[in-house]
Backbone as CSV, one residue per row, in Angstrom:
resi,resn,N_x,N_y,N_z,CA_x,CA_y,CA_z,C_x,C_y,C_z
1,MET,-76.030,3.524,10.004,-76.136,2.150,9.615,-75.686,1.249,10.760
2,GLU,-76.292,0.103,10.864,-75.950,-0.845,11.921,-74.686,-1.614,11.547
3,ARG,-73.566,-1.257,12.169,-72.289,-1.915,11.894,-72.228,-3.330,12.454
4,ASP,-73.173,-3.683,13.317,-73.150,-5.019,13.908,-74.236,-5.927,13.327
5,ASP,-74.772,-5.569,12.162,-75.832,-6.332,11.505,-75.347,-6.776,10.122
6,TYR,-75.144,-8.080,9.962,-74.643,-8.618,8.696,-75.530,-8.211,7.521
7,ALA,-76.838,-8.334,7.671,-77.758,-8.016,6.571,-77.629,-6.554,6.153
8,ALA,-77.470,-5.649,7.107,-77.318,-4.228,6.787,-76.012,-3.984,6.044
9,ILE,-74.940,-4.628,6.475,-73.649,-4.478,5.797,-73.731,-5.043,4.386
10,ARG,-74.307,-6.240,4.251,-74.454,-6.871,2.938,-75.278,-6.000,1.991
11,ASP,-76.384,-5.474,2.497,-77.248,-4.632,1.666,-76.545,-3.338,1.267
12,ARG,-75.766,-2.773,2.169,-75.013,-1.544,1.867,-73.975,-1.819,0.782
13,ILE,-73.276,-2.934,0.878,-72.303,-3.302,-0.153,-72.998,-3.492,-1.495
14,ALA,-74.133,-4.174,-1.493,-74.873,-4.409,-2.736,-75.330,-3.094,-3.366
15,MET,-75.856,-2.187,-2.561,-76.327,-0.902,-3.072,-75.170,-0.092,-3.662
16,LEU,-74.078,0.016,-2.922,-72.935,0.796,-3.406,-72.307,0.151,-4.641
17,SER,-72.309,-1.155,-4.693,-71.777,-1.856,-5.866,-72.613,-1.568,-7.104
18,ARG,-73.926,-1.614,-6.951,-74.802,-1.288,-8.094,-74.551,0.127,-8.584
19,GLN,-74.416,1.063,-7.653,-74.181,2.462,-8.028,-72.886,2.615,-8.817
20,ARG,-71.893,1.808,-8.511,-70.581,1.906,-9.158,-70.390,0.871,-10.255
21,ARG,-71.480,0.172,-10.585,-71.482,-0.839,-11.641,-70.459,-1.940,-11.405
22,LEU,-70.448,-2.404,-10.175,-69.607,-3.531,-9.796,-70.497,-4.744,-9.561
23,ARG,-69.983,-5.893,-9.858,-70.723,-7.134,-9.617,-70.179,-7.802,-8.361
24,CYS,-71.072,-8.249,-7.498,-70.696,-8.924,-6.254,-70.778,-10.434,-6.436
25,ASP,-69.741,-11.136,-6.032,-69.756,-12.586,-5.939,-69.480,-12.951,-4.489
26,TRP,-70.415,-13.663,-3.877,-70.302,-14.057,-2.471,-70.007,-15.547,-2.399
27,SER,-69.181,-15.919,-1.434,-68.859,-17.317,-1.215,-68.728,-17.552,0.285
28,GLU,-69.310,-18.647,0.759,-69.164,-18.976,2.174,-67.790,-19.594,2.377
29,THR,-67.001,-18.981,3.234,-65.678,-19.519,3.513,-65.683,-20.336,4.804
30,THR,-66.426,-19.872,5.778,-66.622,-20.616,7.027,-68.048,-20.361,7.472
31,LYS,-68.432,-20.935,8.575,-69.776,-20.695,9.092,-69.904,-19.312,9.712
32,ARG,-68.797,-18.596,9.830,-68.813,-17.303,10.503,-68.476,-16.136,9.582
33,GLN,-68.154,-16.415,8.318,-67.811,-15.314,7.421,-68.079,-15.672,5.966
34,ARG,-68.163,-14.643,5.157,-68.325,-14.783,3.706,-67.155,-14.090,3.022
35,PHE,-66.742,-14.648,1.900,-65.712,-14.041,1.067,-66.426,-13.293,-0.050
36,LEU,-65.989,-12.089,-0.307,-66.615,-11.238,-1.322,-65.594,-10.847,-2.372
37,LEU,-65.965,-11.009,-3.628,-65.204,-10.475,-4.747,-66.076,-9.437,-5.440
38,LEU,-65.499,-8.297,-5.732,-66.191,-7.268,-6.500,-65.498,-7.147,-7.850
39,TRP,-66.269,-7.266,-8.916,-65.756,-7.249,-10.287,-66.166,-5.957,-10.971
40,ASP,-65.265,-5.390,-11.760,-65.612,-4.201,-12.532,-66.221,-4.611,-13.869
41,ALA,-66.587,-3.631,-14.688,-67.269,-3.894,-15.959,-66.391,-4.650,-16.952
42,GLU,-65.080,-4.541,-16.820,-64.160,-5.243,-17.716,-63.843,-6.661,-17.257
43,GLY,-64.442,-7.093,-16.156,-64.231,-8.436,-15.651,-62.995,-8.593,-14.786
44,ARG,-62.476,-7.497,-14.290,-61.321,-7.536,-13.386,-61.806,-7.467,-11.947
45,VAL,-61.068,-8.115,-11.068,-61.383,-8.044,-9.644,-61.016,-6.653,-9.144
46,ALA,-62.011,-5.921,-8.653,-61.792,-4.578,-8.122,-61.451,-4.621,-6.637
47,ALA,-61.940,-5.651,-5.936,-61.658,-5.777,-4.497,-62.006,-7.180,-4.020
48,ARG,-61.317,-7.566,-2.957,-61.597,-8.807,-2.222,-61.804,-8.424,-0.771
49,ALA,-62.715,-9.127,-0.122,-62.961,-8.797,1.286,-63.567,-9.996,2.011
50,ILE,-63.352,-10.014,3.315,-64.011,-10.965,4.211,-65.106,-10.201,4.946
51,VAL,-66.321,-10.737,4.911,-67.455,-10.100,5.569,-67.927,-11.023,6.695
52,PRO,-67.829,-10.577,7.939,-68.232,-11.440,9.061,-69.751,-11.575,9.152
53,LEU,-70.210,-12.799,9.406,-71.644,-13.038,9.569,-72.163,-12.549,10.921
54,TYR,-71.264,-12.443,11.888,-71.629,-11.977,13.222,-70.740,-10.783,13.574
55,PRO,-70.967,-9.643,12.913,-70.075,-8.498,13.083,-69.998,-7.961,14.504
56,ALA,-71.030,-8.126,15.299,-70.990,-7.642,16.684,-69.921,-8.379,17.487
57,GLU,-69.638,-9.628,17.112,-68.638,-10.420,17.812,-67.213,-10.105,17.370
58,THR,-67.072,-9.523,16.171,-65.740,-9.279,15.613,-65.659,-7.874,15.013
59,PRO,-65.753,-6.849,15.843,-65.728,-5.479,15.303,-64.432,-5.146,14.561
60,MET,-63.323,-5.810,14.893,-62.078,-5.536,14.185,-62.165,-5.999,12.730
61,LEU,-62.930,-7.067,12.465,-63.130,-7.494,11.082,-63.991,-6.491,10.315
62,VAL,-64.937,-5.878,10.996,-65.760,-4.841,10.358,-64.880,-3.635,10.017
63,ASP,-63.991,-3.276,10.906,-63.064,-2.166,10.630,-62.173,-2.484,9.434
64,LEU,-61.656,-3.711,9.374,-60.840,-4.125,8.232,-61.648,-4.094,6.932
65,LEU,-62.883,-4.534,7.001,-63.762,-4.506,5.833,-63.968,-3.072,5.357
66,GLU,-64.255,-2.182,6.298,-64.487,-0.781,5.933,-63.245,-0.181,5.275
67,ARG,-62.096,-0.409,5.851,-60.859,0.119,5.265,-60.536,-0.549,3.932
68,GLY,-60.821,-1.838,3.840,-60.511,-2.586,2.631,-61.328,-2.191,1.417
69,LEU,-62.527,-1.660,1.640,-63.375,-1.245,0.514,-63.447,0.268,0.356
70,ALA,-62.702,0.995,1.169,-62.729,2.463,1.125,-62.282,3.007,-0.224
71,HIS,-61.361,2.328,-0.902,-60.900,2.821,-2.206,-62.006,2.779,-3.263
72,LEU,-63.027,1.961,-3.041,-64.156,1.892,-3.971,-65.347,2.731,-3.528
73,PHE,-65.640,2.694,-2.227,-66.871,3.283,-1.719,-66.695,4.571,-0.933
74,GLY,-65.465,4.971,-0.646,-65.217,6.162,0.161,-64.885,5.784,1.601
75,ALA,-64.236,6.682,2.296,-63.685,6.399,3.621,-64.742,5.993,4.648
76,ASP,-65.902,6.573,4.623,-66.922,6.306,5.642,-68.151,5.612,5.056
77,TRP,-67.944,4.679,4.169,-69.068,4.060,3.461,-69.987,3.290,4.404
78,LEU,-69.485,2.822,5.526,-70.342,2.109,6.478,-71.083,3.032,7.419
79,GLU,-70.750,4.298,7.390,-71.372,5.244,8.327,-72.682,5.826,7.802
80,ASP,-73.008,5.501,6.541,-74.277,5.929,5.936,-74.188,7.241,5.331
């Protein structure tokens, strides 16, 4: 998977969320990132994350994102 492509990361999160029956809520926080909330079936927040719009410029944010969602999607969820 392309770790430096926002659309690929977004689509991967959406696919994995559907598989785990989580709902994604996206919000623009700045012009360079999106805030993501993942909700479980009971309406509880399962995870919060910042998703960079330009991941190639901020690989450390991509690493934080991967680690931050690992409890839901598995340790290497961005690796395909």
